[in-house]
N, C-alpha and C positions, 0 to 999 in steps of 0.2 A: 597265398601260402607263403610260410613263417621259413627260413632256413637257418639252421643251428651248426656248431661245430660238435656238437653232443647232447642228445636228450637224454634223460635218467628217468626212467620208467617207474617212480615208484621212491616215497618220501618218506623213508625208515630213515635208521642208524646210518648205513648204508649208503642209500642215499644222498643223503645228507652230506653224509661224509666223505663225500667224493665232490659235491658240484662244487664247494667253496674252495679249494684249492686248485682245480679246474677254472674257476669263474676269476683267481686272482690270480693265475699265468697268461691274461687274455684272452682266453677261449670264448664263443659266445654258446650259453649253456642254456638249455631249459629245464626243470623237473615237472613231470607230470603224476600226478595223485588222484585217484578216484575213493576214497575213502579217509579215514583220518590221516594228516599231515602227522610227520614225525614215529609214524610207524606202528607195530603193532607192541614194542618191549616198553615204551612210555605211557602210551595208552591203554592197553591189556593185558601185559604179561607181565614181562620181570622186574619193570620198578611198581605196577601196584600190589603186586604180590610180595616183593621188601618190603612197603609201608605197612602190609595186612600180620610180616613175618614177626617185625619190629614188638608189636602186641604180645604174639607165640612167644619170641624167645624170652619175654620179660615174663612173664606170667613162668616159662617152665624154670627158667632161673632161680624163680623165686622158689617153685613147687620142690627143685631140688634140695635146696639150704633151707627147708620147712624142719624144723626142731634143733637145727645147729645156726640160730641167728633167726630166723625169720618164723613170725604164728605163725601165717597164712600165704597162699600164693594167692595172687589179685583174681579176677574175675575178668573176660574180657569182655565189654560194653559193643554189640554189635556196630547196630546203627550207629554210634557214634564213632568208630572206626571206620567204618565205610564214609563218613562225612569228612574225616580227616584223610582218608585215600584218595577222595575226588580234590582236594586243595593242590593236589600232586599233577593228578591227570588232567580236569576239568581248563588249564590255560597251555596245554600241550601241541593240540594240532592247529591254535590260532597262532603263539609263537612260533612254532617251526613255520607257516608259511609265511608272515610277517618277516622271520629271521633273511629269507631268500631273498624278497622284495628289498627288504631294506640294503641286502648287497645286490643289488641291480641282476639278480637271476630271475626269470622269466617262471612261474608258475601258472601251472593249466591242471584246473581241474576236470576229471572226466575218464569215463573209461576209455580206454589206448589198445588201438587192434594195427595190426603192421599189414601196410598195403601191398608194400615189394621192402626188400630190404633196404631202402633210402627214404623210407615215406610210411608216416603214422598218422590214423587216422583218430582223434579226440573228441568224441562226438560232432558236430557239424565243422569243426577244423582239422584242415591238412597238415601238417608237419614236415618237414625234409631236414635232414640230418644227417651229415657226415659218416656220422656213428652214434650207436646206439649203447645204452647200459640198462640193462633190466634186470630191475633191484624189488622185485614183486612179493618176496617173500612168501610164507606160508599161511593158513587159516587153518582153524581145528578141522580134525576129520570125521568122517560119516562111517557110521556100521550100516552101511547101505542093506546086510543080509538080513538085520532086526527089523523083525517086524513088526511097523509103527514106531520108529526109528526117530520120526520128530518130533514125539515128547519127549525125548532126550532134550536136555539142555547140553551147552557147552563152557568151557572155560571161560570164555567170554562172559558170559551169564553171572556164572561164580563170580567173577573180581568185579561186577555193578551188582549185586545183591545184599536192596537196603536189609533185609530182614533175613535170620539163616534157619534154614529147616531144622526140626527136629531131628529129622533121619535120613540122611543122605547116601548113594551108592556111589560110587565113582567106578567106570566101566574100561576097564583098560588099566594096566601095570606099568604105565612108564613114569618117568619121572613129574609129567604133569600130575598122574592123579596121586601120587604119594607126597607131593609138595601141597595138593589141596587140601588131603585128608588128613594134613598134620594141623594146619592152619584150621579147619571147622571142629576136629577132636580138640585143640587147646577151646577155640571158642565155645563150648559146648553139645556141639552138637553129635550123636550118634553115627557112627561113618564103616561105610563098607567097600573095602577095593575088592573087586570083580575080575580075575584076569582070567583069560583061556587055557593057560598050558601053567607048568610049574616053575617058570623061571619070570618072573616079575624084574622088571629094570636089568633086561639081560645085555647090559653093556657093562656092568658093573660086578664086580668077584662074586659069586655066590656065597661066597662062606659069611661077605661084609652085607650079603641083602636079607641072608636068613639073620644076622644080629640087628638089624634093622627090623624084621619085621617081628621081633620078640618085643622091642620095643615099643614100636607100634601098637601092638596087641596089648599091651599092658596100658596105652593111654585111650581105651577103648575105642579103636579101631580092628574093626574085625576081616581078615583077609580070608577071601574065597579063590580058591586055586582051580586048576582044572574047567574052571566052570565056565560054559559059553554061550551065552544070553543069548535067546533064538527070538523074544518077541518082549512087548512092554507095551502092556493094558494101564488104563484107569481106570479107576475105580473110588467116585466119589472124589474125594480130594486129596485121594493118595496114586502111588503107581507100582503096581506088580509087574515086577523083572522073573522071568520063565527061563529055562535051558531045554524044556522038554525031554528035560531025562531026571524030572524028582527035585531040583530046584527051584522053590520057587521064595521069592524075596520082597516085601511091603515096605516100600519107602514114600517120602514126601517130596523127595525129589530124585532123579537119575541124569548124571553127568555124562556123557561121553567122552573118556580120555584115553580113546587107542590112537596116540599120533596126532600128525599136524600134515598137511596137502600143501604141496606147493603151488604157487599161484602161476603158474603154467599155462594153463587147459584154458584163456579167453582172449589170447592174446592173436592168435591167431598165426602162431608159429610153425604151423604143421604147412599153412599156404607159402609162407619163404622159403621154408627148408630147415627151420633149426632143429635139431635132434634134440629130443627128449626122454627121459624113459622115467620107472615108474620114480626116482629119486626126485626127480625134477630136469632142469635144462642142462644139457652134458656138453662141459667146458674143456677146452685144454690145460696146461700148467701154465698159460697166459689170459685164464680166464676167457677166451675167446670160445664163442659159439661157432658152428660148425657153417655159420656164415659170415663169409670176413667182412669186418666191421660192428658186427653184432657182439657184445660183450656180455657178461651175465654176473652178480656177486650174493652173496649173501643167502639166506635161507630158499631159496629158491634152487640152486644150481646142486644136482646132483654129486655129493664128494662124500668121503670116508668120514672127513673132517668134523666136530660136532657143527651142529647148525645153533650157534650163538651169538647174540649181538656182539660182542666184540671180536670175533672171528669176521663176523662182517663190516668192520669198523677197521681190521687187519687190511683185508681185501680193498675194501675205498681207500688204504694209502697206496696199495700196489698198484691200483689203477691209477689214480691220480699220479704217479711216475712214469708209467707205461704209456696214457695218451698223452703225456705233457713230452714223450722223449727222453727221459729222464734215465731209463732202463731199457733194455731187451731181457733181462733175464727171466727166468721163471720164477713164479711165486715160490717162495720157502718158507712154510710153513714152521713155528717154532711149537714147543711141547707146551699144550691146551688145557689148562685147569679146566675140569666139568663137576661141580657139584647139585647136589639133590638139596634143597633147601626144607629146610624144618628144624625139627626138633628131635632125634641130632643131626648134623649135615653128613652127607656120605660124599665124599670127593675123590678123584684119581687125578694123575696126569701123566704123561708120558706113557711110557710100556706098558703095557695092563698084564696082570699078575696071570692071566689066560695065555698069554702070548710068552711070558718069562718060563711056565709051567711044560708048554708045551717046547721047550727049545733050552733045555737044561744043560743043555753043554755052553750054552752061550751066557744064561743069565741066572743067576742067585738071587734069591729070597728073604729077605731077614722080617718076622713079624716081631710086633712087643703089641703088648698089653699094658696098656699107658695109666689105665684107670686111676691105679694107687700112685702115680707119679704126681707131683705136686702141682704142676697146671690144673690138672683135672679135679682133684682131692679136692683142694680150695673151692671146685665149683658145684660139689656134689655128684658129677657126671654117675649116672647107670654104668657107663660102658666107654671106654674111649680105648681105641685101635689103632695102630700105624702099619704099612708095610711100606720097606724099602725094594727097589727092583735097580739090583749090580748088574753091570757089564762085568763079564767074568775076566776077562782079558785085558782089562782097566783099570777094575774095580769102581770105575764111575758109575753114579748113579744116575739112572735112565729112566726109573719111574716111582710111585706111589703111590700108595691108596691109604687112605685115614677117615677115621668116623668117631665125631663127638661135636659138640655144640662148637667149638671153635676150629672145624676141619678147613673154613672155607678161607680163615686166614693162612691156616698151615702149608694147605694144597697150594698156595700160591709162591708162600718160602720155597716150594720143591721145585714149582716150576722156573720158579727165578736160575737156582744151584742149577738145572739140568740145563736150561740153557744158557749159561754162563760157564758151560766146561764140567758140571757133575762130577769131578774132583774132591776129596774130601778136605782138600785145603782152601775150597770155595768157603767150606764151612766153619772151618778152623781160621781161618784168617779176618773173620767176623767179628766185630765184639759187639755183640746181639743184646739189646734191653731184658733185662732178668727181673725176674723169671716171665719168661713169656712162654709162647708156642716155640717161636723161634729160636729163641735160647737152649730148647731141647731137642734139637737137629745133632749138635753133636754126642750127645746120649744114642742117638739114632743108627 
């Protein structure tokens, strides 16, 4: 039996981000992974998606400027784009594992199950450790209530398709559906998003989502709301979706994009008393589970904060300090920017508009239609929009939401301002590169 100070289960961005500083502090560390080293984000998630989006952005920026200096928007060559994507994803797993090995961190491949609170079984290996950190992430959810649901593919399948089907349906109205739909439509596919109620992207303000839907519909994306698919059937080389209430749709491929499921159900956690709920592993404000010495972080934990790669990295930094006895404080999350990537992008951070509307005595909202502002007019944007939430008592900026092709940059600026106090002086005392989204802040 091998003994360690800390064993990390999961070699994604969070697990890797924790392993190195613990090793540098002199601890005896092992990392366990049963799938691709490096985790979801660089192998089959945010990184390959962003590679595909580069082509989408190039096409759409050109399309916005047709007849204003651009003669025609370029077409996307899907097979060539996928080959380009593979230049990023192919080396990830090997390089991630070799990086750990080069740092003298033990790497163990295989499925992990707890024997007791200090013992882990990986294949035929028994591993003992003083502490464990679970960082096993999430996987694509399935719609088990849909008859023949196994005929539907997942986001993982989409991100490795060498050929793009002519007509695609995404079942589910979360950010994954919206992002993949915008990629597929820009690449020439006829696209459908099917959602069971009337509030897709429910975490974002409805007025912004409605505006986004209008722009997506203009790009050959059909939105089917209040449609609850009950069955999928295969007919020759196509698939038929049926809600048993009169809605029928025939497509070349259907993808389930109805959320993700935490990877907490095969670790034998119930045997050792680690509490879980629908959102994942329950942790306290020190990221410790209900069993002392077993911690969890990243997408596998149940939390109100967004399940994003940089959040996992932030939690890894915190745990590195906590497990090295460099802090006893609870984890304190900053304002976190979240983005629905596509063309346009939808982004928010800090206090949400809905919360501000529900507490008008505490917050005020200022909304600017910025389509005609220089920053966006020069790009030919169909629509650009920004809302800022201020705290009435202090007049500090505490939240923001924005939609445009440049939203990812502007929301980072807002998050920085909020996390540094949120006062107008934070903006006015900066000299921003001009003209940029950041230099527009003083006008907002």
